[in-house]
C-alpha positions in Angstrom: 10.3 -2.8 -16.8 8.4 -4.7 -14.1 5.4 -2.9 -12.7 4.9 -2.9 -8.9 1.5 -3.1 -7.3 0.4 -3.1 -3.6 -3.3 -3.7 -3.0 -5.8 -4.7 -0.4 -9.3 -6.1 -0.1 -10.6 -4.6 -3.3 -8.1 -6.8 -5.3 -8.8 -10.1 -3.6 -10.8 -11.3 -6.7 -8.4 -9.7 -9.3 -6.0 -11.5 -11.6 -3.2 -10.2 -9.5 -4.1 -12.7 -6.8 -3.8 -15.5 -9.3 -0.1 -14.9 -10.0 2.7 -17.3 -9.0 2.8 -16.7 -5.3 5.8 -17.2 -3.0 7.1 -16.0 0.3 10.2 -13.9 0.3 12.3 -13.1 3.4 14.3 -9.9 3.8 15.8 -8.2 6.9 12.5 -6.7 7.8 10.4 -9.9 7.6 8.5 -12.3 5.4 6.4 -11.1 2.4 3.9 -12.8 0.1 4.8 -11.8 -3.4 2.7 -12.6 -6.5 4.5 -12.6 -9.8 3.1 -12.2 -13.3 4.9 -11.9 -16.6 5.4 -8.1 -16.3 4.3 -7.3 -12.8 4.9 -7.9 -9.1 2.0 -7.7 -6.7 2.0 -7.6 -2.9 -1.4 -8.1 -1.1 -0.8 -5.9 1.9 -3.4 -7.8 4.0 -2.0 -11.2 3.1 -3.5 -14.0 0.9 -6.8 -14.1 2.7 -7.0 -10.5 3.9 -6.4 -11.4 7.5 -3.5 -9.0 8.3 -5.0 -5.9 10.0 -3.8 -2.4 9.0 -1.7 -1.8 12.2 0.2 -5.1 11.6 1.2 -4.6 8.0 4.9 -4.9 7.6 5.4 -2.0 5.2 9.2 -2.1 5.5 9.3 -5.7 4.3 6.8 -5.1 1.6 8.6 -2.1 0.0 12.0 -3.7 0.3 10.7 -6.9 -1.4 9.6 -4.8 -4.4 13.0 -3.1 -4.6 14.6 -6.5 -4.5 12.4 -7.6 -7.4 13.8 -4.7 -9.4 10.6 -2.6 -9.2 11.2 1.2 -9.6 7.5 2.3 -10.0 4.7 1.3 -7.6 1.0 1.9 -7.7 -0.8 1.4 -4.4 -4.5 0.6 -4.5 -6.1 1.7 -1.2 -9.5 1.5 0.3 -10.6 4.7 1.9 -13.5 6.5 3.6 -14.8 9.8 2.1 -14.6 13.0 4.1 -16.7 14.8 1.5 -20.4 14.3 0.7 -19.7 14.8 -3.0 -17.1 12.0 -3.1 -19.5 9.1 -3.0 -19.0 5.4 -2.3 -17.6 3.7 -5.4 -15.6 6.8 -6.5 -12.0 6.6 -7.5 -9.6 9.1 -6.1 -6.0 9.9 -7.1 -4.5 11.8 -4.2 -1.7 14.4 -4.8 -0.6 14.6 -1.1 -1.1 13.1 2.3 -1.0 13.7 6.0 0.5 11.3 8.5 1.4 12.7 11.9 2.2 9.7 14.0 3.8 6.2 13.8 5.7 7.2 10.7 7.9 4.3 9.5 11.4 4.8 8.3 14.4 2.8 7.1 16.7 5.4 8.7 16.2 4.8 12.4 19.8 5.6 13.2 20.7 8.2 10.5 19.5 11.8 10.0 18.1 11.3 6.5 15.4 13.8 5.7 13.4 12.8 2.6 10.7 15.1 1.1 7.6 12.9 0.5 5.9 13.3 -2.8 3.4 11.4 -5.0 4.8 10.6 -8.4 3.2 12.9 -11.1 3.9 10.6 -14.0 2.1 7.7 -12.5 -0.8 10.0 -11.4 -1.1 11.3 -15.0 -1.0 7.8 -16.4 -4.0 6.9 -14.1 -5.9 10.0 -15.3 -5.2 9.2 -19.0 -6.2 5.6 -18.8 -9.3 6.3 -16.8 -10.3 8.8 -19.6 -9.8 6.0 -22.2 -12.2 3.8 -20.3 -14.7 6.6 -19.6 -14.2 6.3 -15.9 -14.7 9.3 -13.7 -12.0 9.9 -11.1 -11.3 12.6 -8.5 -7.9 13.8 -9.6 -6.2 15.4 -6.6 -6.9 15.7 -2.9 -5.3 14.8 0.4 -5.2 11.4 2.0 -5.2 11.5 5.8 -3.7 8.4 7.5 -4.9 7.2 10.9 -3.5 4.2 12.8 -6.2 1.7 13.1 -7.5 -0.9 13.5 -10.5 0.9 14.9 -12.4 3.4 12.7 -12.3 7.1 13.6 -14.7 8.8 16.0 -17.2 11.4 14.8 -15.1 14.1 16.6 -11.9 13.0 14.8 -13.7 13.1 11.4 -14.9 16.6 12.1 -11.2 17.6 12.6 -9.9 15.6 9.6 -12.4 16.8 7.1 -10.9 20.4 7.3 -7.6 19.1 6.0 -8.3 16.1 3.7 -10.7 14.5 1.2 -10.2 10.8 2.1 -9.1 8.9 5.2 -7.3 5.5 5.4 -4.8 3.5 7.3 -2.0 2.4 4.9 -1.1 4.6 2.0 1.1 7.3 3.7 3.4 4.6 5.2 3.9 3.0 1.8 4.5 6.4 0.1 7.0 7.5 2.7 9.1 4.2 2.6 9.0 4.2 -1.2 10.5 7.7 -1.2 13.2 6.6 1.1 14.1 3.8 -1.3 14.0 6.0 -4.3 10.9 4.2 -5.7 8.3 6.3 -7.5 4.9 5.8 -5.9 1.4 6.9 -6.5 -2.0 5.7 -5.3 -5.5 4.9 -6.6 -8.0 5.1 -3.8 -11.3 3.3 -3.9 -14.0 4.9 -1.8 -15.9 2.2 0.1 -17.8 4.3 2.6 -18.4 7.7 4.0 -16.3 8.3 7.1 -18.0 8.2 10.5 -20.3 11.1 10.9 -20.2 12.5 7.4 -23.8 11.1 7.0 -26.3 10.7 9.7 -26.2 7.0 9.7 -24.4 4.2 11.6 -21.0 3.1 10.1 -20.9 -0.7 10.0 -17.4 -2.2 9.4 -19.0 -5.3 7.9 -20.6 -3.2 5.2 -17.3 -1.4 4.6 -15.6 -4.7 4.0 -18.4 -5.9 1.8 -18.1 -2.8 -0.3 -14.3 -3.1 -0.5 -14.5 -6.7 -1.8 -17.2 -6.0 -4.4 -16.0 -7.0 -7.9 -15.2 -3.8 -9.8 -14.6 -4.5 -13.5 -13.9 -0.9 -14.2 -11.2 -0.8 -11.6 -9.6 -4.0 -12.9 -9.6 -2.8 -16.5 -8.0 0.5 -15.3 -5.3 -1.4 -13.4 -4.5 -3.6 -16.4 -4.0 -0.5 -18.6 -1.9 1.2 -16.0 0.4 -1.8 -15.5 0.9 -1.9 -19.3 1.8 1.8 -19.2 4.2 1.4 -16.3 6.3 -1.0 -18.4 7.1 1.9 -20.7 8.5 4.2 -18.0 
């Protein structure tokens, strides 16, 4: 089986960006697809990370993975922490998400009601492989998706922290569309900052991006083991 990956800034220096890249066209648009021997990787922000969150073509991305024969997808997502005890550099494997607006769908003309879920087998694989490497992860928690591209206000974060552990701008859209296509999806979130107002300090987007692009050998080792495990599903 071919493993599917979608990633962002945290994977710009990974081996997955060194695959055989090509642009694919489907009915929803053009997608950059990186192919390895046993994996297919889509950099959601493009080759150079220049596509902002609100312009990501999630429909084209997920359909491209389906067209490549991918049935299991791991999304690697940069997030902000809504909890003081979930520190920058942490890895989080969410078990649910909240997305209340701008929800994408392939069924714009049909009354098709899917039940969104995170795949438990992929989540357990992440937990097991992290344990083999001695990596600590937060297993469980809710991801709250906002629209972007701006960061959230302090007042918004005070609201969100009552309902979720991390906040981001991409994962819920991917998870929803994957469910619509019958693709099994789970996510590994890299915590790159505290959300605005969690700590009494200014949140600087430049620092967020610097943290997100920091080379993380533990993350890369974990992904390699997970990709190997996904081939056995």
